[in-house]
N, C-alpha and C positions, 0 to 999 in steps of 0.2 A: 262719792255713786255706792252706797252699802252692797256689799255681793247678797246674791242669794242663798237660799242653808238650803240642802238636800232635805226634802220633803214626803211624808209617805203618798201613796195614793187616795190615803180619804182626804188626806191636807190638801192637792190638788183639785179633788171634785168640792169638794167644801170650795174652796176658793172662787173656785172657776164660775161655779153655781150664786154666791154671791157678787158677782160680776155683771150676772144676768143667762148661764150658759144651762139648756135645760140639759137632763141625762144624769147618768150615763146609758146609752144604746147600748145594745150590743146590733153588731157591724162585721162583716166576716168577717178576721184573726184579731183584733184589734172594736176594743172599745171607741163610738165617736157624742161629742156633743154639744148641739145645738143653739145658737145663737141667730134670731131671724132665719139671714139666708149662708149665712156661715156653719160650715161640716169641722168640726173640729175634733182629731182623730187624738188619741189620748192612749198612752199602753198601759197593756193590763200589769192590773191587785200583781204583783211578787212577794218578795220578804225583805228586801233594798228597798231605800229607800230612790227618790228617781233625784238622779246627781242635779248640778245647777246649771249645765252643759243644757241636757235635756231638758230644761223645765224653760230656761232664754227661748229654745226653740220652740217649744208651745210657748210662749207667751207671746212671742215673736209672731206667729200662728194666729192668737186668740185679737190682736190691736192690743197687749196691753204693754204696758212700760212698764219694765224693773218699779220705779218709785210706785205708780197707783196697785200693782202687784206688796208691796210692801205695805203702805200705807192701809192698806185695808185688811191687812192681815190680823189676826186676834193677837200671835205671836210677837207683833212687832219691837215690841221693847225688849224682849229677848235678842231681836237678830240688831237692834243699832244696841253699841255697846257702852254709848257714849251716855245716855240715860237712864241704864240701868244703873241702880248703885249696887252693891252688898247685900247690903240689908233687904231691897227688892227684890232683887235676884234670887237670893234664899228664898223667898216667901213665897215667889213665884215656881219656883226648881223644887222645892219642897216637895209638895205635895208627889207628886210625879219620882225623885227621886222614892221616897217610901210606898208610892203603889208600885216598885217595877221592880229597884232591887233592893231595897232595907228592906223588905217581907221578908224575902229569901231566906236572909241571912240572920238575921232579929224573930223568926219566929215566936220564942218567947219571950217577949215583952211589948208594951202595950203601944199602941200611938202618937201618943206623947214622948213618949221614951223615944220612939223613932225619930222623929221630924227629928228633935234637941244631937240624934244620929248624926242626922243630917246635915247638921248647921255644922256643928263641928268638922264633917267632910269639907263644903265648904268652903 
């Protein structure tokens, strides 16, 4: 069984919406999402990711299995390392690296040069 990765608040909300939940709605101290009669309390957005242990508890309350969550995830191939060849992984990760890290260190270089540098890093 593959491990759950840490995810951001936005990824949690998007994933729950893909599984039929509506919201998030404000209610008391925490946000919540609805699916039929089920009311699922979710953590407030913070700068840190949601840990796998907390994600497991949220999925259990939502009635979702780990496999359902991972199979419906848009980044599922990044989680399953056996399916991620180095070429595919570089193609999937390079845009994220160029947007976040390399833009800070390579301001004078072009987008293509940043992508080449990212591939060398990987």
